VEXDREN-2710 file (C-alpha; in Angstrom, 1 decimal):
% VEXDREN-2710
k/r/px/py/pz
1/MET/16.7/-20.1/14.2
2/GLU/20.2/-20.9/12.7
3/PRO/20.0/-22.4/9.1
4/ILE/21.4/-25.8/8.5
5/GLU/24.2/-26.1/5.9
6/LEU/24.0/-29.0/3.4
7/ARG/27.5/-29.2/1.9
8/ASP/27.2/-32.7/0.6
9/LEU/25.6/-32.6/-2.8
10/ASP/24.0/-36.0/-2.5
11/ALA/22.4/-35.0/0.9
12/ALA/21.2/-31.6/-0.7
13/ARG/19.7/-33.4/-3.7
14/TYR/17.9/-36.0/-1.5
15/PHE/16.6/-33.1/0.6
16/LEU/15.0/-31.5/-2.4
17/THR/13.6/-34.5/-4.2
18/GLU/12.4/-36.2/-0.9
19/GLY/10.7/-32.9/-0.1
20/LEU/8.8/-32.8/-3.5
21/TRP/6.7/-35.8/-2.3
22/LEU/5.7/-34.1/1.0
23/GLN/3.5/-31.5/-0.8
24/ARG/-0.1/-31.8/0.7
25/ALA/-2.0/-29.1/-1.0
26/VAL/-1.1/-30.5/-4.4
27/MET/-0.5/-34.1/-5.5
28/PRO/3.0/-34.6/-6.4
29/ASN/3.6/-35.2/-10.1
30/PRO/6.0/-33.9/-13.0
31/GLU/3.8/-30.9/-13.5
32/THR/4.3/-29.6/-9.9
33/VAL/8.0/-30.4/-9.9
34/LYS/9.1/-27.4/-11.9
35/PRO/7.3/-24.5/-10.5
36/ALA/8.3/-25.7/-6.9
37/LEU/12.1/-26.0/-7.8
38/GLU/11.9/-22.6/-9.6
39/TRP/10.6/-21.2/-6.4
40/ALA/13.4/-22.9/-4.3
41/MET/16.0/-21.6/-6.8
42/GLU/14.9/-18.0/-6.4
43/VAL/15.0/-18.5/-2.6
44/ALA/18.4/-20.1/-2.5
45/ALA/20.0/-17.8/-5.0
46/SER/19.0/-14.8/-3.1
47/GLY/21.1/-16.4/-0.1
48/HIS/18.0/-16.9/2.2
49/PRO/17.6/-20.3/4.1
50/LEU/15.6/-22.6/2.2
51/PRO/12.5/-24.2/3.9
52/PRO/11.3/-27.7/3.0
53/VAL/10.4/-27.9/-0.8
54/GLY/7.0/-29.4/0.1
55/PHE/6.2/-26.6/2.2
56/LEU/7.4/-24.2/-0.2
57/GLY/5.3/-25.9/-3.1
58/ASP/2.3/-25.9/-0.7
59/LEU/2.6/-22.1/-0.2
60/GLY/3.2/-21.4/-3.7
61/HIS/0.3/-23.1/-5.0
62/LEU/-2.1/-21.7/-2.3
63/ALA/-0.9/-18.2/-3.2
64/PHE/-1.3/-18.5/-7.1
65/GLY/-4.6/-20.5/-6.6
66/THR/-3.4/-23.3/-8.6
67/GLU/-3.9/-26.0/-5.9
68/ALA/-7.4/-26.7/-7.2
69/GLU/-6.0/-28.1/-10.5
70/HIS/-4.1/-30.8/-8.6
71/ARG/-6.2/-31.4/-5.6
72/THR/-7.2/-35.1/-4.7
73/LYS/-9.8/-36.4/-2.4
74/GLU/-7.3/-38.4/-0.4
75/ALA/-3.8/-37.3/0.7
76/LEU/-1.0/-39.4/-0.6
77/HIS/0.5/-41.6/2.1
78/ILE/4.2/-41.3/2.6
79/PRO/6.1/-44.4/3.8
80/GLY/7.4/-43.8/7.2
81/TRP/5.9/-40.3/7.6
82/PRO/4.2/-40.0/11.0
83/ALA/0.3/-39.6/10.2
84/ALA/-0.1/-37.4/13.3
85/LEU/2.6/-35.1/11.9
86/ALA/0.9/-35.0/8.5
87/ARG/-2.5/-34.1/10.1
88/MET/-1.0/-31.3/12.3
89/TYR/0.7/-30.0/9.4
90/GLU/-2.2/-29.7/7.4
91/ASP/-4.3/-28.2/10.3
92/HIS/-1.9/-25.9/11.8
93/VAL/0.3/-24.7/8.8
94/LEU/-1.9/-25.3/5.7
95/GLY/-5.1/-24.4/7.8
96/LYS/-3.4/-21.2/8.8
97/LEU/-2.5/-20.1/5.2
98/TYR/-6.2/-20.9/4.0
99/ALA/-7.7/-18.8/6.8
100/ASP/-5.3/-15.9/7.0
101/SER/-6.7/-12.8/5.4
102/MET/-3.3/-11.3/5.0
103/PHE/-2.0/-14.2/3.1
104/GLU/-4.9/-14.1/0.8
105/ARG/-4.3/-10.5/0.1
106/ALA/-0.6/-11.3/-0.6
107/GLY/-1.8/-14.0/-3.1
108/ASN/-4.0/-11.5/-4.9
109/ALA/-1.3/-9.4/-5.3
110/LEU/1.1/-12.0/-6.6
111/GLN/-1.4/-13.1/-9.2
112/LYS/-1.2/-9.9/-10.9
113/TYR/2.5/-10.3/-11.3
114/LEU/3.8/-12.0/-14.6
115/ASP/6.5/-14.3/-15.2
116/LYS/9.8/-14.0/-13.3
117/ASP/8.1/-11.2/-11.0
118/ARG/5.7/-13.9/-9.7
119/ILE/8.8/-16.0/-8.6
120/LYS/10.4/-12.9/-7.1
121/GLY/7.3/-12.0/-5.3
122/LEU/6.8/-15.5/-3.8
123/ALA/10.4/-15.5/-2.6
124/PHE/9.7/-12.3/-0.7
125/VAL/6.6/-13.9/0.9
126/VAL/8.6/-16.8/1.9
127/ASN/11.4/-14.8/3.4
128/GLN/8.9/-12.6/5.3
129/ILE/7.1/-15.6/6.6
130/GLN/10.4/-17.2/7.7
131/THR/11.7/-14.1/9.5
132/ARG/8.4/-13.5/11.2
133/ALA/7.8/-17.0/12.2
134/ASN/11.5/-18.1/12.8
135/LEU/10.9/-20.9/10.4
136/PRO/13.7/-23.6/9.8
137/GLY/15.6/-23.7/6.7
138/VAL/18.8/-25.0/5.0
139/LEU/21.7/-23.5/3.0
140/LEU/22.7/-25.6/0.0
141/PRO/24.4/-24.8/-3.3
142/PRO/21.9/-23.4/-5.9
143/ALA/23.7/-25.5/-8.5
144/VAL/22.2/-28.6/-7.0
145/ILE/18.5/-27.2/-7.8
146/ARG/19.7/-26.1/-11.3
147/GLY/20.7/-29.5/-11.9
148/LEU/17.5/-30.8/-10.9
149/LEU/15.7/-28.4/-13.1
150/THR/17.2/-30.0/-16.2
151/ALA/16.9/-33.7/-15.0
152/ASN/13.9/-36.0/-16.0
153/ARG/11.1/-35.3/-13.7
154/ASP/9.5/-38.7/-13.9
155/GLU/12.8/-40.5/-13.0
156/MET/13.5/-37.9/-10.3
157/LEU/10.1/-38.6/-8.5
158/ALA/10.6/-42.3/-9.0
159/SER/14.0/-42.4/-7.5
160/ALA/13.0/-40.3/-4.6
161/TRP/9.9/-42.5/-4.1
162/GLU/12.2/-45.7/-4.0
163/ARG/14.4/-44.3/-1.4
164/LEU/11.5/-43.2/0.6
165/MET/10.2/-47.0/0.6
166/ARG/13.6/-48.3/1.2
167/ASP/14.9/-45.8/3.9
168/GLY/11.8/-43.7/5.2
169/PRO/12.1/-39.9/5.5
170/SER/15.0/-38.3/6.8
171/LYS/15.2/-37.2/10.5
172/LEU/16.1/-33.7/9.1
173/LEU/12.8/-33.3/7.3
174/ILE/10.9/-34.6/10.2
175/SER/12.4/-32.1/12.6
176/MET/11.8/-29.2/10.1
177/TYR/8.1/-30.1/9.8
178/GLU/7.8/-30.4/13.6
179/GLN/9.2/-26.9/13.7
180/LEU/6.9/-25.8/11.2
181/VAL/3.8/-26.9/13.0
182/ALA/5.1/-25.4/16.2
183/ALA/5.5/-22.0/14.4
184/GLY/2.0/-22.4/12.9
185/ARG/0.6/-22.7/16.5
186/ARG/2.3/-19.6/17.5
187/MET/1.6/-17.4/14.7
188/THR/-1.4/-15.0/14.6
189/GLU/-1.0/-13.6/11.1
190/THR/1.6/-14.9/8.6
191/LEU/2.2/-11.4/7.1
192/VAL/1.8/-7.9/8.3
193/LYS/0.3/-4.7/6.6
194/GLU/3.7/-3.3/5.3
195/ASP/4.6/-6.7/3.7
196/ILE/1.2/-6.6/1.6
197/THR/1.6/-2.9/0.8
198/ALA/5.0/-3.8/-0.5
199/LEU/3.6/-6.4/-2.8
200/GLU/0.7/-4.2/-3.9
201/ASP/3.0/-1.4/-4.9
202/ARG/5.8/-3.7/-6.2
203/SER/8.4/-2.3/-4.0
204/ALA/9.2/-5.7/-2.9
205/LEU/10.6/-6.3/-6.2
206/GLY/13.0/-3.6/-6.0
207/ASP/16.4/-3.2/-4.2
208/MET/16.6/-3.9/-0.6
209/GLY/17.5/-0.3/0.4
210/GLN/14.3/1.1/-1.1
211/TYR/12.2/-1.7/0.5
212/VAL/13.8/-1.2/3.9
213/ALA/13.2/2.7/3.5
214/LEU/9.4/2.4/2.6
215/ARG/9.1/-0.2/5.5
216/GLN/10.5/2.1/7.9
217/ILE/8.5/5.0/6.7
218/ARG/5.1/2.9/6.9
219/GLN/6.0/1.5/10.4
220/THR/6.8/5.1/11.7
221/THR/3.5/6.5/10.1
222/ALA/1.7/3.8/11.9
223/ARG/3.3/4.9/15.1
224/LEU/2.4/8.4/14.5
225/LEU/-1.2/7.6/13.6
226/SER/-1.6/5.4/16.9
227/ARG/-1.2/8.6/18.9
228/LEU/-3.6/10.6/16.9
229/PRO/-7.4/10.8/17.7
230/GLU/-9.7/9.0/15.4
231/ARG/-12.1/11.7/15.3
232/PRO/-11.4/15.1/13.8
233/VAL/-9.6/17.3/16.3
234/ARG/-10.9/20.8/17.5
235/PRO/-9.5/23.7/15.5
236/HIS/-6.7/25.6/17.1
237/PRO/-7.5/29.0/18.3
238/ASN/-4.8/30.7/16.2
239/ARG/-6.2/29.0/13.1
240/LYS/-6.0/31.1/10.1
241/GLU/-8.8/31.1/7.5
242/VAL/-8.3/32.5/3.9
243/PRO/-11.5/33.2/1.8
244/THR/-11.4/31.7/-1.7
245/ARG/-13.7/31.9/-4.7
246/VAL/-16.6/29.4/-4.7
247/HIS/-17.4/28.3/-8.4
248/ASP/-20.8/27.2/-9.7
249/GLU/-19.5/23.8/-10.5
250/ASP/-18.8/23.4/-6.8
251/GLN/-22.6/23.4/-6.2
252/TYR/-25.1/20.9/-7.3
253/PRO/-28.3/19.4/-6.2
254/VAL/-28.6/16.3/-4.3
255/GLY/-30.5/13.2/-5.2
256/GLY/-33.2/12.9/-8.1
257/TYR/-36.5/14.4/-9.0
258/THR/-38.9/14.7/-5.9
259/SER/-42.3/15.9/-7.5
260/ILE/-43.9/17.6/-10.6
261/ALA/-44.5/21.3/-10.9
262/THR/-45.7/23.8/-13.4
263/LYS/-42.4/25.5/-13.7
264/GLY/-39.0/24.3/-14.7
265/SER/-36.3/24.1/-17.5
266/ILE/-36.9/22.5/-20.8
267/GLU/-34.5/19.8/-19.7
268/SER/-36.9/18.4/-17.0
269/LEU/-39.9/18.5/-19.1
270/LEU/-42.2/15.5/-19.1
271/GLN/-41.5/14.0/-22.4
272/SER/-45.2/12.7/-22.6
273/GLN/-46.2/16.2/-23.3
274/LEU/-44.4/16.4/-26.5
275/ALA/-47.4/14.6/-28.0
276/TYR/-49.0/17.9/-27.9
277/ILE/-46.7/19.1/-30.8
278/GLU/-48.5/19.2/-34.2
279/ASP/-46.8/19.4/-37.8
280/ASP/-48.4/22.6/-38.7
281/GLU/-46.0/25.1/-38.2
282/ASP/-48.2/28.2/-39.1
283/GLU/-50.6/27.8/-36.5
284/PRO/-50.3/27.5/-32.7
285/ASP/-50.8/24.0/-31.5
286/PHE/-51.9/22.6/-28.3
287/PHE/-48.3/22.5/-26.7
288/ASP/-47.8/26.4/-27.3
289/VAL/-51.2/27.1/-25.7
290/LYS/-50.2/24.9/-22.5
291/TYR/-46.8/26.6/-22.5
292/ALA/-48.3/30.3/-22.6
293/ARG/-50.7/29.2/-19.7
294/ASP/-47.9/27.8/-17.7
295/GLU/-49.8/24.5/-17.8
296/LEU/-47.1/22.3/-18.9
297/PHE/-45.6/19.9/-16.3
298/TYR/-41.9/19.5/-15.3
299/TYR/-40.1/17.3/-13.1
300/SER/-39.0/19.2/-9.8
301/ARG/-35.8/18.4/-7.8
302/ASP/-35.3/19.0/-4.0
303/GLU/-34.1/22.5/-3.5
304/ASN/-31.6/21.6/-0.9
305/GLN/-28.0/22.3/-2.3
306/PHE/-24.8/20.7/-1.2
307/LEU/-21.7/22.6/-1.2
308/ARG/-18.6/20.5/-1.7
309/ARG/-15.3/22.7/-0.6
310/ARG/-12.4/22.4/-2.8
311/ARG/-9.2/22.0/-0.5
312/ALA/-5.7/21.7/-1.7
313/PHE/-2.9/20.7/0.8
314/VAL/0.8/21.3/-0.6
315/PHE/3.9/20.0/1.1
316/VAL/6.9/21.9/-0.2
317/LEU/10.2/20.4/0.7
318/GLN/13.4/22.5/0.2
319/PRO/16.6/21.0/-1.3
320/ASP/18.6/21.7/1.9
321/LEU/16.5/18.9/3.5
322/VAL/19.1/16.4/2.1
323/ALA/20.9/17.2/5.4
324/LEU/18.2/15.4/7.2
325/ARG/19.6/11.9/6.2
326/PHE/21.0/11.7/9.6
327/LYS/20.1/9.3/12.4
328/ASP/19.9/11.0/16.0
329/ALA/20.5/9.0/18.9
330/GLU/17.2/9.9/20.5
331/LEU/15.2/9.3/17.4
332/PRO/14.2/5.8/15.9
333/CYS/15.1/6.6/12.7
334/GLN/16.6/9.3/10.2
335/ARG/15.1/12.9/10.4
336/ILE/14.1/12.6/6.8
337/VAL/12.2/9.3/7.3
338/LEU/10.3/11.1/10.3
339/LEU/9.6/14.1/8.0
340/GLN/8.0/11.8/5.1
341/SER/6.1/9.8/7.9
342/MET/4.7/13.2/9.0
343/ILE/3.4/13.8/5.5
344/LEU/1.9/10.4/5.1
345/ALA/0.2/10.6/8.6
346/ILE/-1.3/14.0/7.6
347/VAL/-2.6/12.8/4.3
348/GLU/-4.1/9.7/5.8
349/ARG/-5.7/11.6/8.6
350/LEU/-7.1/14.4/6.3
351/THR/-8.3/11.9/3.9
352/GLU/-10.3/10.1/6.6
353/TRP/-11.7/13.4/8.2
354/LEU/-12.5/15.5/5.1
355/TYR/-14.0/12.7/3.0
356/ALA/-16.9/15.2/2.1
357/ASP/-14.6/17.6/0.6
358/ALA/-12.8/17.6/-2.8
359/LEU/-9.2/17.1/-1.6
360/ARG/-6.0/17.5/-3.6
361/PHE/-2.6/16.7/-2.4
362/GLU/0.6/17.9/-3.8
363/VAL/4.1/17.2/-2.6
364/LEU/6.7/19.4/-4.5
365/PHE/10.3/19.1/-4.2
366/VAL/12.1/22.2/-4.9
367/GLN/15.2/21.7/-7.3
368/ASP/18.7/23.0/-6.6
369/GLY/19.2/24.5/-9.8
370/ASP/19.4/21.6/-12.4
371/LYS/20.2/19.2/-9.5
372/LYS/17.3/17.2/-7.6
373/PRO/19.0/16.3/-4.4
374/LEU/15.7/14.8/-2.9
375/SER/15.1/12.5/-5.9
376/ASP/15.3/9.3/-3.9
377/GLU/12.8/10.8/-1.4
378/ALA/10.5/11.9/-4.4
379/THR/10.6/8.2/-5.7
380/LEU/9.5/6.9/-2.1
381/MET/6.7/9.4/-2.0
382/LYS/5.3/8.2/-5.4
383/LEU/5.2/4.6/-4.1
384/LEU/3.6/5.9/-0.6
385/LEU/1.0/7.7/-2.3
386/ARG/0.3/5.4/-5.1
387/GLU/-3.5/5.2/-4.6
388/PRO/-4.3/9.0/-4.5
389/LEU/-1.9/9.4/-7.4
390/GLU/-3.8/6.7/-9.5
391/ARG/-7.1/8.3/-8.8
392/GLY/-5.7/11.8/-9.8
393/HIS/-6.1/13.3/-6.3
394/ALA/-2.3/13.7/-5.6
395/VAL/0.7/14.9/-7.5
396/VAL/4.3/14.3/-6.6
397/GLU/6.9/16.3/-8.6
398/HIS/9.9/18.4/-8.8
399/ILE/9.7/22.2/-9.4
400/GLY/12.3/24.6/-10.7
401/ASP/12.6/27.0/-7.8
402/THR/10.8/28.8/-5.0
403/ALA/9.4/31.5/-7.3
404/LYS/7.6/28.9/-9.6
405/MET/6.4/27.0/-6.3
406/ILE/4.6/30.4/-5.2
407/ASP/3.3/31.0/-8.7
408/ARG/1.9/27.6/-8.3
409/LEU/0.2/28.1/-4.9
410/ARG/-1.4/31.2/-6.0
411/LYS/-3.0/29.6/-9.1
412/LEU/-4.4/26.8/-6.9
413/SER/-5.8/29.5/-4.5
414/GLN/-7.9/30.7/-7.2
415/ASN/-10.4/28.0/-6.9
416/ALA/-9.6/26.1/-3.8
417/GLN/-8.5/26.8/-0.2
418/VAL/-4.9/26.1/0.0
419/HIS/-2.9/24.8/3.1
420/THR/0.8/24.7/2.7
421/PHE/3.6/22.7/4.5
422/LEU/6.7/24.4/4.1
423/ALA/9.7/22.1/5.3
424/ALA/13.4/23.5/5.4
425/THR/16.4/23.6/7.8
426/GLU/16.2/27.3/8.7
427/PRO/13.4/29.8/8.9
428/LEU/12.1/31.7/5.7
429/GLU/9.8/34.6/5.1
430/TRP/7.0/33.9/2.7
431/ASP/4.8/36.4/0.9
432/LEU/2.0/34.0/0.6
433/GLU/-1.4/35.9/1.7
434/GLU/-3.5/33.7/-0.5
435/VAL/-2.7/30.5/1.2
436/VAL/-2.4/29.1/4.9
437/ALA/1.2/28.6/5.5
438/THR/2.8/26.4/8.0
439/GLU/6.6/26.2/8.4
440/VAL/8.1/23.0/9.8
441/ILE/11.9/23.6/10.5
442/VAL/14.1/20.7/11.1
443/ASP/17.5/21.9/12.0
444/GLY/18.1/19.2/14.9
445/PRO/16.6/16.1/16.4
446/LEU/13.3/18.2/17.2
447/PRO/11.0/20.1/14.6
448/ARG/9.8/23.5/15.2
449/ILE/6.8/25.0/13.6
450/GLY/5.9/28.6/12.3
451/ASP/3.4/30.5/10.2
452/GLY/5.9/31.9/7.6
453/SER/6.7/35.1/9.3
454/GLY/10.2/33.9/10.2
455/ILE/9.3/33.3/13.8
456/VAL/9.2/29.4/14.9
457/TYR/8.6/27.8/18.2
458/ALA/9.1/24.2/19.4
459/LEU/6.3/22.2/21.0
460/ASP/6.5/20.2/24.3
461/GLY/6.9/16.5/24.7
462/GLU/7.9/13.7/27.0
463/ASP/10.6/12.6/24.4
464/ALA/11.8/13.5/20.9
465/PHE/9.5/11.3/19.1
466/ASP/6.5/12.6/21.2
467/ILE/7.6/16.1/19.9
468/TRP/7.3/15.0/16.3
469/GLN/3.8/13.5/17.0
470/GLU/2.8/16.9/18.6
471/THR/3.8/18.7/15.5
472/VAL/1.5/16.5/13.4
473/LEU/-1.3/17.1/15.6
474/ARG/-0.7/21.0/15.8
475/ILE/-0.7/21.0/11.8
476/LEU/-4.0/19.0/11.8
477/GLU/-5.6/21.4/14.2
478/LEU/-4.5/24.5/12.2
479/TRP/-5.8/22.7/9.0
480/VAL/-8.9/21.0/9.6
END
């Protein structure tokens, strides 16, 4: 929907002050004026169309959970404002925000922000809702809002109320609220998963280029995952197995004590039998006699043992992949975006399918001497893998050269089964007998796959994107 320009300063000022009285989630008062105008200032200053300030105030107070402080039993009656429109706005717009789980998650994420980040985050939410629902908005000079922020709030509200009593609400605001109601009826969810993730990892506060890249990677990942099976795939016939050492700490008993026995370790001894111990150290006591006769009682565990495998999945990206920042006509996005989406899709599926194993994911970017040509991609991967990184289950970092990378893989293979995703623009021969190596060669719009021997082959598919998806599926068949 094309925004409306308000070039007349008086008309812009009245649009703002009149809108303050149309807040329904909170009672309009001097305390609610400042935050509503600050939110409007952030939206207008960023160059986005400004929705009605009453709607913006309602959305902000609902997101931050502050509407309870100013809530009243009866809604304020606005002179000349259609009663039916007010009820429909509350039912179809505010009701939608109250019931929408995505908006609730966005509010939870925003409440963790501080100071100016809160305002920027809310402006991001407003812009995403406007774009998604095609909401109406106006373009006006930010200087008008700046002037109202320094004005007397009581006088501002009183002046706007007098004008409402005299002239009634403007046709512009009535029309915009009617469009808001119509948009509320059409919408199923106010936000999408990518918006919530951007708020939770704070990429919504970054520059627009980073946000667009992250959103594109997440959307492409979702598209790849939609074509993959939900259950674990069958292993590929040519799957390679590499034996690894199993340490004692990988095995541990399941559950608690199940019975009482006459054999066991001192740690599982029934504590009540310590009463048999006497102070006289020269003579054997009753505890010693029972110990010698194997008559002491111990807690006994279930003899079943649970083996938890240690598995490491390492994604190695060579510096020549900087050439993948290229958009092919037959692909929906750049090659480097598809490669990162492949990694993210594999990580998500492996996490779901191998939940009983001890998993570790590493994304290593090989440097070109002292240069880090893929530093931007490394930053994006840290944001995309934020949760496993915080849990200590993932690593994203640069590594000096290929020799250091090989040495790292060999150390990992000492106590874990290691699968390696080797991405480059040309086939390479790897001497890695201790790990399962899978090459992904991207020297064109279609990826090719190999086993590190220097021989690679392409998979079949209906279109270019389908071949990328088939590559992900083949890797999972070789790894699971």
